[in-house]
Predicted model as a PDB file, atoms N, CA, C, CB and O in Angstrom, pLDDT in the B-factor column:
MODEL        1                                                                  
ATOM      1  N   MET A   1      13.137  72.679 -30.296  1.00 52.00           N  
ATOM      2  CA  MET A   1      13.961  71.592 -29.787  1.00 52.00           C  
ATOM      3  C   MET A   1      14.162  70.561 -30.903  1.00 52.00           C  
ATOM      4  CB  MET A   1      13.308  70.937 -28.526  1.00 52.00           C  
ATOM      5  O   MET A   1      13.197  70.077 -31.496  1.00 52.00           O  
ATOM      6  N   SER A   2      15.400  70.242 -31.172  1.00 60.00           N  
ATOM      7  CA  SER A   2      15.720  69.288 -32.226  1.00 60.00           C  
ATOM      8  C   SER A   2      15.765  67.870 -31.666  1.00 60.00           C  
ATOM      9  CB  SER A   2      17.058  69.644 -32.888  1.00 60.00           C  
ATOM     10  O   SER A   2      16.281  67.635 -30.573  1.00 60.00           O  
ATOM     11  N   LEU A   3      15.226  66.947 -32.422  1.00 74.00           N  
ATOM     12  CA  LEU A   3      15.286  65.538 -32.046  1.00 74.00           C  
ATOM     13  C   LEU A   3      16.253  64.786 -32.948  1.00 74.00           C  
ATOM     14  CB  LEU A   3      13.891  64.901 -32.112  1.00 74.00           C  
ATOM     15  O   LEU A   3      16.169  63.565 -33.083  1.00 74.00           O  
ATOM     16  N   SER A   4      17.157  65.512 -33.556  1.00 80.00           N  
ATOM     17  CA  SER A   4      18.137  64.901 -34.448  1.00 80.00           C  
ATOM     18  C   SER A   4      19.116  64.043 -33.666  1.00 80.00           C  
ATOM     19  CB  SER A   4      18.888  65.973 -35.236  1.00 80.00           C  
ATOM     20  O   SER A   4      19.467  64.345 -32.526  1.00 80.00           O  
ATOM     21  N   LYS A   5      19.538  62.987 -34.295  1.00 92.00           N  
ATOM     22  CA  LYS A   5      20.576  62.106 -33.742  1.00 92.00           C  
ATOM     23  C   LYS A   5      21.659  61.946 -34.795  1.00 92.00           C  
ATOM     24  CB  LYS A   5      19.987  60.707 -33.319  1.00 92.00           C  
ATOM     25  O   LYS A   5      21.373  61.854 -35.988  1.00 92.00           O  
ATOM     26  N   TRP A   6      22.880  61.915 -34.350  1.00 95.00           N  
ATOM     27  CA  TRP A   6      24.035  61.768 -35.230  1.00 95.00           C  
ATOM     28  C   TRP A   6      24.712  60.447 -34.938  1.00 95.00           C  
ATOM     29  CB  TRP A   6      25.027  62.942 -35.056  1.00 95.00           C  
ATOM     30  O   TRP A   6      24.660  59.952 -33.812  1.00 95.00           O  
ATOM     31  N   GLU A   7      25.346  59.873 -35.949  1.00 96.00           N  
ATOM     32  CA  GLU A   7      26.072  58.631 -35.754  1.00 96.00           C  
ATOM     33  C   GLU A   7      27.393  58.668 -36.510  1.00 96.00           C  
ATOM     34  CB  GLU A   7      25.227  57.436 -36.205  1.00 96.00           C  
ATOM     35  O   GLU A   7      27.575  59.433 -37.457  1.00 96.00           O  
ATOM     36  N   ILE A   8      28.303  57.818 -36.061  1.00 97.00           N  
ATOM     37  CA  ILE A   8      29.584  57.627 -36.739  1.00 97.00           C  
ATOM     38  C   ILE A   8      29.429  56.388 -37.610  1.00 97.00           C  
ATOM     39  CB  ILE A   8      30.788  57.477 -35.712  1.00 97.00           C  
ATOM     40  O   ILE A   8      29.083  55.313 -37.121  1.00 97.00           O  
ATOM     41  N   GLN A   9      29.685  56.549 -38.890  1.00 96.00           N  
ATOM     42  CA  GLN A   9      29.620  55.409 -39.802  1.00 96.00           C  
ATOM     43  C   GLN A   9      31.018  55.095 -40.315  1.00 96.00           C  
ATOM     44  CB  GLN A   9      28.655  55.695 -40.984  1.00 96.00           C  
ATOM     45  O   GLN A   9      31.844  55.987 -40.509  1.00 96.00           O  
ATOM     46  N   GLN A  10      31.261  53.815 -40.527  1.00 96.00           N  
ATOM     47  CA  GLN A  10      32.538  53.348 -41.056  1.00 96.00           C  
ATOM     48  C   GLN A  10      32.309  52.731 -42.427  1.00 96.00           C  
ATOM     49  CB  GLN A  10      33.205  52.324 -40.093  1.00 96.00           C  
ATOM     50  O   GLN A  10      31.343  51.998 -42.636  1.00 96.00           O  
ATOM     51  N   ASN A  11      33.212  53.037 -43.364  1.00 96.00           N  
ATOM     52  CA  ASN A  11      33.148  52.452 -44.706  1.00 96.00           C  
ATOM     53  C   ASN A  11      33.755  51.054 -44.622  1.00 96.00           C  
ATOM     54  CB  ASN A  11      33.905  53.347 -45.773  1.00 96.00           C  
ATOM     55  O   ASN A  11      34.975  50.900 -44.556  1.00 96.00           O  
ATOM     56  N   LEU A  12      32.901  50.047 -44.626  1.00 92.00           N  
ATOM     57  CA  LEU A  12      33.372  48.677 -44.448  1.00 92.00           C  
ATOM     58  C   LEU A  12      33.964  48.118 -45.731  1.00 92.00           C  
ATOM     59  CB  LEU A  12      32.236  47.788 -43.972  1.00 92.00           C  
ATOM     60  O   LEU A  12      35.061  47.559 -45.704  1.00 92.00           O  
ATOM     61  N   ILE A  13      33.276  48.252 -46.844  1.00 87.00           N  
ATOM     62  CA  ILE A  13      33.781  47.796 -48.144  1.00 87.00           C  
ATOM     63  C   ILE A  13      32.829  48.304 -49.231  1.00 87.00           C  
ATOM     64  CB  ILE A  13      33.908  46.220 -48.192  1.00 87.00           C  
ATOM     65  O   ILE A  13      31.611  48.268 -49.057  1.00 87.00           O  
ATOM     66  N   HIS A  14      33.372  48.765 -50.322  1.00 88.00           N  
ATOM     67  CA  HIS A  14      32.586  49.211 -51.477  1.00 88.00           C  
ATOM     68  C   HIS A  14      31.491  50.208 -51.101  1.00 88.00           C  
ATOM     69  CB  HIS A  14      31.963  48.017 -52.163  1.00 88.00           C  
ATOM     70  O   HIS A  14      30.332  50.046 -51.483  1.00 88.00           O  
ATOM     71  N   ASP A  15      31.867  51.221 -50.361  1.00 87.00           N  
ATOM     72  CA  ASP A  15      30.921  52.274 -49.923  1.00 87.00           C  
ATOM     73  C   ASP A  15      29.733  51.720 -49.145  1.00 87.00           C  
ATOM     74  CB  ASP A  15      30.408  53.045 -51.129  1.00 87.00           C  
ATOM     75  O   ASP A  15      28.623  52.240 -49.250  1.00 87.00           O  
ATOM     76  N   ASN A  16      29.960  50.684 -48.378  1.00 93.00           N  
ATOM     77  CA  ASN A  16      28.957  50.140 -47.462  1.00 93.00           C  
ATOM     78  C   ASN A  16      29.193  50.790 -46.098  1.00 93.00           C  
ATOM     79  CB  ASN A  16      29.037  48.558 -47.374  1.00 93.00           C  
ATOM     80  O   ASN A  16      29.925  50.256 -45.264  1.00 93.00           O  
ATOM     81  N   TRP A  17      28.571  51.936 -45.886  1.00 95.00           N  
ATOM     82  CA  TRP A  17      28.748  52.705 -44.656  1.00 95.00           C  
ATOM     83  C   TRP A  17      27.785  52.192 -43.593  1.00 95.00           C  
ATOM     84  CB  TRP A  17      28.526  54.219 -44.911  1.00 95.00           C  
ATOM     85  O   TRP A  17      26.581  52.092 -43.829  1.00 95.00           O  
ATOM     86  N   GLN A  18      28.332  51.865 -42.409  1.00 94.00           N  
ATOM     87  CA  GLN A  18      27.501  51.375 -41.308  1.00 94.00           C  
ATOM     88  C   GLN A  18      27.980  51.961 -39.990  1.00 94.00           C  
ATOM     89  CB  GLN A  18      27.523  49.835 -41.248  1.00 94.00           C  
ATOM     90  O   GLN A  18      29.162  52.250 -39.803  1.00 94.00           O  
ATOM     91  N   ASN A  19      27.029  52.126 -39.086  1.00 95.00           N  
ATOM     92  CA  ASN A  19      27.354  52.535 -37.729  1.00 95.00           C  
ATOM     93  C   ASN A  19      27.957  51.317 -37.025  1.00 95.00           C  
ATOM     94  CB  ASN A  19      26.081  53.082 -36.964  1.00 95.00           C  
ATOM     95  O   ASN A  19      27.269  50.319 -36.809  1.00 95.00           O  
ATOM     96  N   THR A  20      29.238  51.398 -36.668  1.00 91.00           N  
ATOM     97  CA  THR A  20      29.914  50.285 -35.994  1.00 91.00           C  
ATOM     98  C   THR A  20      30.251  50.626 -34.545  1.00 91.00           C  
ATOM     99  CB  THR A  20      31.189  49.907 -36.747  1.00 91.00           C  
ATOM    100  O   THR A  20      30.924  49.851 -33.866  1.00 91.00           O  
ATOM    101  N   PHE A  21      29.788  51.774 -34.070  1.00 93.00           N  
ATOM    102  CA  PHE A  21      30.067  52.191 -32.697  1.00 93.00           C  
ATOM    103  C   PHE A  21      28.918  51.761 -31.804  1.00 93.00           C  
ATOM    104  CB  PHE A  21      30.286  53.726 -32.609  1.00 93.00           C  
ATOM    105  O   PHE A  21      27.772  52.164 -32.001  1.00 93.00           O  
ATOM    106  N   GLU A  22      29.247  50.929 -30.812  1.00 92.00           N  
ATOM    107  CA  GLU A  22      28.203  50.436 -29.921  1.00 92.00           C  
ATOM    108  C   GLU A  22      28.738  50.265 -28.507  1.00 92.00           C  
ATOM    109  CB  GLU A  22      27.640  49.111 -30.437  1.00 92.00           C  
ATOM    110  O   GLU A  22      29.945  50.240 -28.270  1.00 92.00           O  
ATOM    111  N   ASN A  23      27.814  50.152 -27.595  1.00 91.00           N  
ATOM    112  CA  ASN A  23      28.145  49.804 -26.219  1.00 91.00           C  
ATOM    113  C   ASN A  23      27.214  48.667 -25.805  1.00 91.00           C  
ATOM    114  CB  ASN A  23      28.008  51.049 -25.252  1.00 91.00           C  
ATOM    115  O   ASN A  23      26.582  48.046 -26.660  1.00 91.00           O  
ATOM    116  N   GLU A  24      27.122  48.390 -24.516  1.00 93.00           N  
ATOM    117  CA  GLU A  24      26.339  47.241 -24.060  1.00 93.00           C  
ATOM    118  C   GLU A  24      24.842  47.380 -24.324  1.00 93.00           C  
ATOM    119  CB  GLU A  24      26.563  47.032 -22.594  1.00 93.00           C  
ATOM    120  O   GLU A  24      24.117  46.387 -24.260  1.00 93.00           O  
ATOM    121  N   THR A  25      24.365  48.588 -24.619  1.00 92.00           N  
ATOM    122  CA  THR A  25      22.934  48.777 -24.865  1.00 92.00           C  
ATOM    123  C   THR A  25      22.588  48.886 -26.345  1.00 92.00           C  
ATOM    124  CB  THR A  25      22.456  50.009 -24.152  1.00 92.00           C  
ATOM    125  O   THR A  25      21.411  48.968 -26.697  1.00 92.00           O  
ATOM    126  N   GLY A  26      23.590  48.888 -27.213  1.00 91.00           N  
ATOM    127  CA  GLY A  26      23.308  48.939 -28.645  1.00 91.00           C  
ATOM    128  C   GLY A  26      24.163  49.966 -29.371  1.00 91.00           C  
ATOM    129  O   GLY A  26      25.174  50.437 -28.849  1.00 91.00           O  
ATOM    130  N   LEU A  27      23.741  50.304 -30.580  1.00 92.00           N  
ATOM    131  CA  LEU A  27      24.482  51.247 -31.404  1.00 92.00           C  
ATOM    132  C   LEU A  27      24.439  52.647 -30.792  1.00 92.00           C  
ATOM    133  CB  LEU A  27      23.919  51.271 -32.831  1.00 92.00           C  
ATOM    134  O   LEU A  27      23.420  53.074 -30.250  1.00 92.00           O  
ATOM    135  N   LEU A  28      25.560  53.343 -30.892  1.00 93.00           N  
ATOM    136  CA  LEU A  28      25.658  54.683 -30.330  1.00 93.00           C  
ATOM    137  C   LEU A  28      25.145  55.732 -31.305  1.00 93.00           C  
ATOM    138  CB  LEU A  28      27.096  54.990 -29.944  1.00 93.00           C  
ATOM    139  O   LEU A  28      25.432  55.682 -32.501  1.00 93.00           O  
ATOM    140  N   THR A  29      24.387  56.675 -30.778  1.00 94.00           N  
ATOM    141  CA  THR A  29      24.025  57.889 -31.485  1.00 94.00           C  
ATOM    142  C   THR A  29      24.334  59.049 -30.558  1.00 94.00           C  
ATOM    143  CB  THR A  29      22.519  57.883 -31.925  1.00 94.00           C  
ATOM    144  O   THR A  29      24.491  58.870 -29.350  1.00 94.00           O  
ATOM    145  N   PHE A  30      24.419  60.238 -31.130  1.00 95.00           N  
ATOM    146  CA  PHE A  30      24.846  61.407 -30.382  1.00 95.00           C  
ATOM    147  C   PHE A  30      23.869  62.552 -30.597  1.00 95.00           C  
ATOM    148  CB  PHE A  30      26.262  61.825 -30.792  1.00 95.00           C  
ATOM    149  O   PHE A  30      23.243  62.663 -31.651  1.00 95.00           O  
ATOM    150  N   GLU A  31      23.747  63.392 -29.593  1.00 93.00           N  
ATOM    151  CA  GLU A  31      22.830  64.524 -29.664  1.00 93.00           C  
ATOM    152  C   GLU A  31      23.305  65.577 -30.665  1.00 93.00           C  
ATOM    153  CB  GLU A  31      22.670  65.153 -28.289  1.00 93.00           C  
ATOM    154  O   GLU A  31      22.486  66.235 -31.308  1.00 93.00           O  
ATOM    155  N   THR A  32      24.611  65.736 -30.799  1.00 94.00           N  
ATOM    156  CA  THR A  32      25.151  66.753 -31.694  1.00 94.00           C  
ATOM    157  C   THR A  32      26.255  66.157 -32.564  1.00 94.00           C  
ATOM    158  CB  THR A  32      25.688  67.955 -30.889  1.00 94.00           C  
ATOM    159  O   THR A  32      26.863  65.140 -32.228  1.00 94.00           O  
ATOM    160  N   LYS A  33      26.489  66.814 -33.678  1.00 95.00           N  
ATOM    161  CA  LYS A  33      27.574  66.413 -34.567  1.00 95.00           C  
ATOM    162  C   LYS A  33      28.913  66.556 -33.851  1.00 95.00           C  
ATOM    163  CB  LYS A  33      27.560  67.254 -35.864  1.00 95.00           C  
ATOM    164  O   LYS A  33      29.816  65.745 -34.053  1.00 95.00           O  
ATOM    165  N   GLU A  34      29.044  67.581 -33.018  1.00 96.00           N  
ATOM    166  CA  GLU A  34      30.288  67.809 -32.275  1.00 96.00           C  
ATOM    167  C   GLU A  34      30.584  66.673 -31.296  1.00 96.00           C  
ATOM    168  CB  GLU A  34      30.212  69.134 -31.520  1.00 96.00           C  
ATOM    169  O   GLU A  34      31.742  66.294 -31.122  1.00 96.00           O  
ATOM    170  N   GLU A  35      29.556  66.132 -30.663  1.00 96.00           N  
ATOM    171  CA  GLU A  35      29.752  64.987 -29.756  1.00 96.00           C  
ATOM    172  C   GLU A  35      30.239  63.773 -30.530  1.00 96.00           C  
ATOM    173  CB  GLU A  35      28.442  64.647 -29.008  1.00 96.00           C  
ATOM    174  O   GLU A  35      31.116  63.048 -30.062  1.00 96.00           O  
ATOM    175  N   ALA A  36      29.679  63.548 -31.706  1.00 97.00           N  
ATOM    176  CA  ALA A  36      30.103  62.416 -32.539  1.00 97.00           C  
ATOM    177  C   ALA A  36      31.546  62.610 -32.996  1.00 97.00           C  
ATOM    178  CB  ALA A  36      29.169  62.257 -33.765  1.00 97.00           C  
ATOM    179  O   ALA A  36      32.330  61.662 -32.987  1.00 97.00           O  
ATOM    180  N   GLU A  37      31.903  63.838 -33.396  1.00 97.00           N  
ATOM    181  CA  GLU A  37      33.279  64.141 -33.796  1.00 97.00           C  
ATOM    182  C   GLU A  37      34.253  63.883 -32.648  1.00 97.00           C  
ATOM    183  CB  GLU A  37      33.393  65.601 -34.265  1.00 97.00           C  
ATOM    184  O   GLU A  37      35.330  63.326 -32.859  1.00 97.00           O  
ATOM    185  N   ALA A  38      33.877  64.284 -31.444  1.00 97.00           N  
ATOM    186  CA  ALA A  38      34.739  64.080 -30.276  1.00 97.00           C  
ATOM    187  C   ALA A  38      34.918  62.591 -29.990  1.00 97.00           C  
ATOM    188  CB  ALA A  38      34.152  64.789 -29.042  1.00 97.00           C  
ATOM    189  O   ALA A  38      36.020  62.155 -29.655  1.00 97.00           O  
ATOM    190  N   GLU A  39      33.859  61.818 -30.118  1.00 96.00           N  
ATOM    191  CA  GLU A  39      33.942  60.365 -29.900  1.00 96.00           C  
ATOM    192  C   GLU A  39      34.874  59.716 -30.919  1.00 96.00           C  
ATOM    193  CB  GLU A  39      32.539  59.723 -29.983  1.00 96.00           C  
ATOM    194  O   GLU A  39      35.679  58.853 -30.571  1.00 96.00           O  
ATOM    195  N   LEU A  40      34.763  60.134 -32.176  1.00 97.00           N  
ATOM    196  CA  LEU A  40      35.630  59.591 -33.219  1.00 97.00           C  
ATOM    197  C   LEU A  40      37.088  59.967 -32.964  1.00 97.00           C  
ATOM    198  CB  LEU A  40      35.186  60.095 -34.600  1.00 97.00           C  
ATOM    199  O   LEU A  40      37.984  59.140 -33.131  1.00 97.00           O  
ATOM    200  N   THR A  41      37.320  61.192 -32.566  1.00 97.00           N  
ATOM    201  CA  THR A  41      38.682  61.640 -32.245  1.00 97.00           C  
ATOM    202  C   THR A  41      39.259  60.814 -31.105  1.00 97.00           C  
ATOM    203  CB  THR A  41      38.692  63.137 -31.872  1.00 97.00           C  
ATOM    204  O   THR A  41      40.413  60.391 -31.170  1.00 97.00           O  
ATOM    205  N   ASP A  42      38.464  60.578 -30.056  1.00 97.00           N  
ATOM    206  CA  ASP A  42      38.914  59.763 -28.922  1.00 97.00           C  
ATOM    207  C   ASP A  42      39.203  58.329 -29.357  1.00 97.00           C  
ATOM    208  CB  ASP A  42      37.860  59.770 -27.802  1.00 97.00           C  
ATOM    209  O   ASP A  42      40.201  57.741 -28.941  1.00 97.00           O  
ATOM    210  N   PHE A  43      38.334  57.770 -30.188  1.00 96.00           N  
ATOM    211  CA  PHE A  43      38.522  56.407 -30.676  1.00 96.00           C  
ATOM    212  C   PHE A  43      39.830  56.279 -31.449  1.00 96.00           C  
ATOM    213  CB  PHE A  43      37.343  55.989 -31.559  1.00 96.00           C  
ATOM    214  O   PHE A  43      40.605  55.351 -31.214  1.00 96.00           O  
ATOM    215  N   LEU A  44      40.076  57.205 -32.369  1.00 97.00           N  
ATOM    216  CA  LEU A  44      41.302  57.145 -33.170  1.00 97.00           C  
ATOM    217  C   LEU A  44      42.543  57.368 -32.307  1.00 97.00           C  
ATOM    218  CB  LEU A  44      41.252  58.188 -34.293  1.00 97.00           C  
ATOM    219  O   LEU A  44      43.589  56.767 -32.554  1.00 97.00           O  
ATOM    220  N   HIS A  45      42.429  58.223 -31.304  1.00 97.00           N  
ATOM    221  CA  HIS A  45      43.538  58.414 -30.362  1.00 97.00           C  
ATOM    222  C   HIS A  45      43.829  57.112 -29.620  1.00 97.00           C  
ATOM    223  CB  HIS A  45      43.212  59.547 -29.354  1.00 97.00           C  
ATOM    224  O   HIS A  45      44.986  56.716 -29.482  1.00 97.00           O  
ATOM    225  N   ASP A  46      42.774  56.448 -29.143  1.00 96.00           N  
ATOM    226  CA  ASP A  46      42.948  55.170 -28.440  1.00 96.00           C  
ATOM    227  C   ASP A  46      43.571  54.117 -29.362  1.00 96.00           C  
ATOM    228  CB  ASP A  46      41.593  54.664 -27.899  1.00 96.00           C  
ATOM    229  O   ASP A  46      44.413  53.330 -28.930  1.00 96.00           O  
ATOM    230  N   CYS A  47      43.156  54.106 -30.626  1.00 96.00           N  
ATOM    231  CA  CYS A  47      43.754  53.164 -31.590  1.00 96.00           C  
ATOM    232  C   CYS A  47      45.242  53.447 -31.763  1.00 96.00           C  
ATOM    233  CB  CYS A  47      43.035  53.252 -32.962  1.00 96.00           C  
ATOM    234  O   CYS A  47      46.049  52.517 -31.776  1.00 96.00           O  
ATOM    235  N   ASN A  48      45.613  54.703 -31.893  1.00 96.00           N  
ATOM    236  CA  ASN A  48      47.025  55.064 -32.026  1.00 96.00           C  
ATOM    237  C   ASN A  48      47.824  54.652 -30.801  1.00 96.00           C  
ATOM    238  CB  ASN A  48      47.170  56.561 -32.258  1.00 96.00           C  
ATOM    239  O   ASN A  48      48.950  54.169 -30.923  1.00 96.00           O  
ATOM    240  N   GLU A  49      47.250  54.841 -29.630  1.00 97.00           N  
ATOM    241  CA  GLU A  49      47.915  54.413 -28.398  1.00 97.00           C  
ATOM    242  C   GLU A  49      48.103  52.897 -28.383  1.00 97.00           C  
ATOM    243  CB  GLU A  49      47.105  54.860 -27.165  1.00 97.00           C  
ATOM    244  O   GLU A  49      49.152  52.400 -27.973  1.00 97.00           O  
ATOM    245  N   ALA A  50      47.082  52.167 -28.832  1.00 96.00           N  
ATOM    246  CA  ALA A  50      47.176  50.700 -28.874  1.00 96.00           C  
ATOM    247  C   ALA A  50      48.257  50.241 -29.848  1.00 96.00           C  
ATOM    248  CB  ALA A  50      45.824  50.088 -29.271  1.00 96.00           C  
ATOM    249  O   ALA A  50      48.943  49.252 -29.590  1.00 96.00           O  
ATOM    250  N   VAL A  51      48.416  50.954 -30.966  1.00 96.00           N  
ATOM    251  CA  VAL A  51      49.496  50.645 -31.904  1.00 96.00           C  
ATOM    252  C   VAL A  51      50.841  50.908 -31.239  1.00 96.00           C  
ATOM    253  CB  VAL A  51      49.358  51.482 -33.204  1.00 96.00           C  
ATOM    254  O   VAL A  51      51.749  50.081 -31.312  1.00 96.00           O  
ATOM    255  N   ASN A  52      50.963  52.059 -30.593  1.00 95.00           N  
ATOM    256  CA  ASN A  52      52.219  52.411 -29.915  1.00 95.00           C  
ATOM    257  C   ASN A  52      52.577  51.427 -28.807  1.00 95.00           C  
ATOM    258  CB  ASN A  52      52.124  53.812 -29.336  1.00 95.00           C  
ATOM    259  O   ASN A  52      53.755  51.181 -28.550  1.00 95.00           O  
ATOM    260  N   ASP A  53      51.568  50.867 -28.155  1.00 95.00           N  
ATOM    261  CA  ASP A  53      51.790  49.908 -27.074  1.00 95.00           C  
ATOM    262  C   ASP A  53      51.922  48.468 -27.573  1.00 95.00           C  
ATOM    263  CB  ASP A  53      50.660  49.994 -26.078  1.00 95.00           C  
ATOM    264  O   ASP A  53      52.156  47.557 -26.780  1.00 95.00           O  
ATOM    265  N   GLY A  54      51.773  48.261 -28.880  1.00 94.00           N  
ATOM    266  CA  GLY A  54      51.942  46.931 -29.453  1.00 94.00           C  
ATOM    267  C   GLY A  54      50.714  46.042 -29.432  1.00 94.00           C  
ATOM    268  O   GLY A  54      50.813  44.849 -29.716  1.00 94.00           O  
ATOM    269  N   PHE A  55      49.550  46.603 -29.099  1.00 94.00           N  
ATOM    270  CA  PHE A  55      48.325  45.806 -29.054  1.00 94.00           C  
ATOM    271  C   PHE A  55      47.623  45.727 -30.406  1.00 94.00           C  
ATOM    272  CB  PHE A  55      47.378  46.380 -28.029  1.00 94.00           C  
ATOM    273  O   PHE A  55      46.851  44.799 -30.648  1.00 94.00           O  
ATOM    274  N   LEU A  56      47.884  46.693 -31.292  1.00 93.00           N  
ATOM    275  CA  LEU A  56      47.355  46.691 -32.656  1.00 93.00           C  
ATOM    276  C   LEU A  56      48.515  46.881 -33.620  1.00 93.00           C  
ATOM    277  CB  LEU A  56      46.274  47.805 -32.853  1.00 93.00           C  
ATOM    278  O   LEU A  56      49.544  47.458 -33.267  1.00 93.00           O  
ATOM    279  N   THR A  57      48.337  46.391 -34.842  1.00 95.00           N  
ATOM    280  CA  THR A  57      49.398  46.571 -35.838  1.00 95.00           C  
ATOM    281  C   THR A  57      49.233  47.861 -36.629  1.00 95.00           C  
ATOM    282  CB  THR A  57      49.423  45.391 -36.792  1.00 95.00           C  
ATOM    283  O   THR A  57      50.219  48.421 -37.109  1.00 95.00           O  
ATOM    284  N   ASP A  58      48.002  48.340 -36.769  1.00 93.00           N  
ATOM    285  CA  ASP A  58      47.784  49.618 -37.433  1.00 93.00           C  
ATOM    286  C   ASP A  58      46.486  50.241 -36.937  1.00 93.00           C  
ATOM    287  CB  ASP A  58      47.752  49.442 -38.967  1.00 93.00           C  
ATOM    288  O   ASP A  58      45.672  49.595 -36.277  1.00 93.00           O  
ATOM    289  N   CYS A  59      46.321  51.504 -37.273  1.00 93.00           N  
ATOM    290  CA  CYS A  59      45.152  52.263 -36.837  1.00 93.00           C  
ATOM    291  C   CYS A  59      44.322  52.631 -38.061  1.00 93.00           C  
ATOM    292  CB  CYS A  59      45.572  53.539 -36.044  1.00 93.00           C  
ATOM    293  O   CYS A  59      44.883  52.965 -39.105  1.00 93.00           O  
ATOM    294  N   PRO A  60      43.000  52.577 -37.954  1.00 93.00           N  
ATOM    295  CA  PRO A  60      42.187  53.011 -39.090  1.00 93.00           C  
ATOM    296  C   PRO A  60      42.425  54.485 -39.389  1.00 93.00           C  
ATOM    297  CB  PRO A  60      40.696  52.759 -38.814  1.00 93.00           C  
ATOM    298  O   PRO A  60      42.760  55.265 -38.497  1.00 93.00           O  
ATOM    299  N   ASP A  61      42.250  54.853 -40.637  1.00 94.00           N  
ATOM    300  CA  ASP A  61      42.401  56.233 -41.057  1.00 94.00           C  
ATOM    301  C   ASP A  61      41.078  56.974 -40.870  1.00 94.00           C  
ATOM    302  CB  ASP A  61      42.870  56.308 -42.525  1.00 94.00           C  
ATOM    303  O   ASP A  61      40.005  56.402 -41.059  1.00 94.00           O  
ATOM    304  N   ARG A  62      41.166  58.234 -40.502  1.00 96.00           N  
ATOM    305  CA  ARG A  62      39.956  59.024 -40.274  1.00 96.00           C  
ATOM    306  C   ARG A  62      39.057  59.052 -41.517  1.00 96.00           C  
ATOM    307  CB  ARG A  62      40.332  60.455 -39.867  1.00 96.00           C  
ATOM    308  O   ARG A  62      37.837  59.172 -41.398  1.00 96.00           O  
ATOM    309  N   SER A  63      39.661  58.941 -42.711  1.00 95.00           N  
ATOM    310  CA  SER A  63      38.867  58.985 -43.947  1.00 95.00           C  
ATOM    311  C   SER A  63      37.947  57.771 -44.090  1.00 95.00           C  
ATOM    312  CB  SER A  63      39.792  59.069 -45.157  1.00 95.00           C  
ATOM    313  O   SER A  63      37.064  57.772 -44.947  1.00 95.00           O  
ATOM    314  N   GLU A  64      38.135  56.744 -43.272  1.00 95.00           N  
ATOM    315  CA  GLU A  64      37.276  55.563 -43.297  1.00 95.00           C  
ATOM    316  C   GLU A  64      35.974  55.776 -42.530  1.00 95.00           C  
ATOM    317  CB  GLU A  64      38.018  54.373 -42.724  1.00 95.00           C  
ATOM    318  O   GLU A  64      35.127  54.884 -42.472  1.00 95.00           O  
ATOM    319  N   PHE A  65      35.821  56.957 -41.943  1.00 97.00           N  
ATOM    320  CA  PHE A  65      34.658  57.256 -41.106  1.00 97.00           C  
ATOM    321  C   PHE A  65      33.975  58.530 -41.589  1.00 97.00           C  
ATOM    322  CB  PHE A  65      35.071  57.397 -39.624  1.00 97.00           C  
ATOM    323  O   PHE A  65      34.592  59.391 -42.216  1.00 97.00           O  
ATOM    324  N   ARG A  66      32.695  58.624 -41.284  1.00 96.00           N  
ATOM    325  CA  ARG A  66      31.958  59.859 -41.533  1.00 96.00           C  
ATOM    326  C   ARG A  66      30.926  60.039 -40.430  1.00 96.00           C  
ATOM    327  CB  ARG A  66      31.277  59.839 -42.937  1.00 96.00           C  
ATOM    328  O   ARG A  66      30.503  59.078 -39.788  1.00 96.00           O  
ATOM    329  N   ILE A  67      30.535  61.279 -40.225  1.00 97.00           N  
ATOM    330  CA  ILE A  67      29.493  61.614 -39.258  1.00 97.00           C  
ATOM    331  C   ILE A  67      28.241  61.939 -40.046  1.00 97.00           C  
ATOM    332  CB  ILE A  67      29.916  62.812 -38.330  1.00 97.00           C  
ATOM    333  O   ILE A  67      28.260  62.810 -40.915  1.00 97.00           O  
ATOM    334  N   CYS A  68      27.147  61.243 -39.749  1.00 94.00           N  
ATOM    335  CA  CYS A  68      25.905  61.411 -40.506  1.00 94.00           C  
ATOM    336  C   CYS A  68      24.725  61.649 -39.571  1.00 94.00           C  
ATOM    337  CB  CYS A  68      25.642  60.181 -41.387  1.00 94.00           C  
ATOM    338  O   CYS A  68      24.707  61.213 -38.420  1.00 94.00           O  
ATOM    339  N   LEU A  69      23.760  62.346 -40.108  1.00 93.00           N  
ATOM    340  CA  LEU A  69      22.488  62.481 -39.423  1.00 93.00           C  
ATOM    341  C   LEU A  69      21.781  61.134 -39.488  1.00 93.00           C  
ATOM    342  CB  LEU A  69      21.615  63.617 -40.054  1.00 93.00           C  
ATOM    343  O   LEU A  69      21.494  60.629 -40.573  1.00 93.00           O  
ATOM    344  N   ALA A  70      21.505  60.561 -38.340  1.00 87.00           N  
ATOM    345  CA  ALA A  70      20.897  59.226 -38.290  1.00 87.00           C  
ATOM    346  C   ALA A  70      19.380  59.314 -38.242  1.00 87.00           C  
ATOM    347  CB  ALA A  70      21.412  58.447 -37.077  1.00 87.00           C  
ATOM    348  O   ALA A  70      18.682  58.583 -38.944  1.00 87.00           O  
ATOM    349  N   VAL A  71      18.875  60.219 -37.403  1.00 67.00           N  
ATOM    350  CA  VAL A  71      17.430  60.354 -37.215  1.00 67.00           C  
ATOM    351  C   VAL A  71      17.110  61.823 -37.020  1.00 67.00           C  
ATOM    352  CB  VAL A  71      16.927  59.508 -36.001  1.00 67.00           C  
ATOM    353  O   VAL A  71      17.811  62.523 -36.289  1.00 67.00           O  
ATOM    354  N   SER A  72      16.089  62.280 -37.649  1.00 56.00           N  
ATOM    355  CA  SER A  72      15.631  63.646 -37.452  1.00 56.00           C  
ATOM    356  C   SER A  72      14.105  63.618 -37.439  1.00 56.00           C  
ATOM    357  CB  SER A  72      16.182  64.611 -38.569  1.00 56.00           C  
ATOM    358  O   SER A  72      13.470  63.256 -38.429  1.00 56.00           O  
ATOM    359  N   LEU A  73      13.537  63.999 -36.321  1.00 52.00           N  
ATOM    360  CA  LEU A  73      12.058  63.986 -36.188  1.00 52.00           C  
ATOM    361  C   LEU A  73      11.514  65.388 -36.126  1.00 52.00           C  
ATOM    362  CB  LEU A  73      11.620  63.209 -34.934  1.00 52.00           C  
ATOM    363  O   LEU A  73      10.302  65.576 -36.015  1.00 52.00           O  
TER     364      LEU A  73                                                      
ENDMDL                                                                          
END                                                                             
């Protein structure tokens, strides 16, 4: 049984990668890399929809994000 956790990190500036995905209980981690990929895909889709609806002026590019192993016990 793996105790690995995955996270989505965003390149904020000068290769300063940080987990910026959170909910009311704190930073999000995922059981699998595939779950993290799906969350990122959903997030970018929602951003594109917000741009199309006029709520945002632009959407972040997928290259600004990476999926990393956060914890492995």
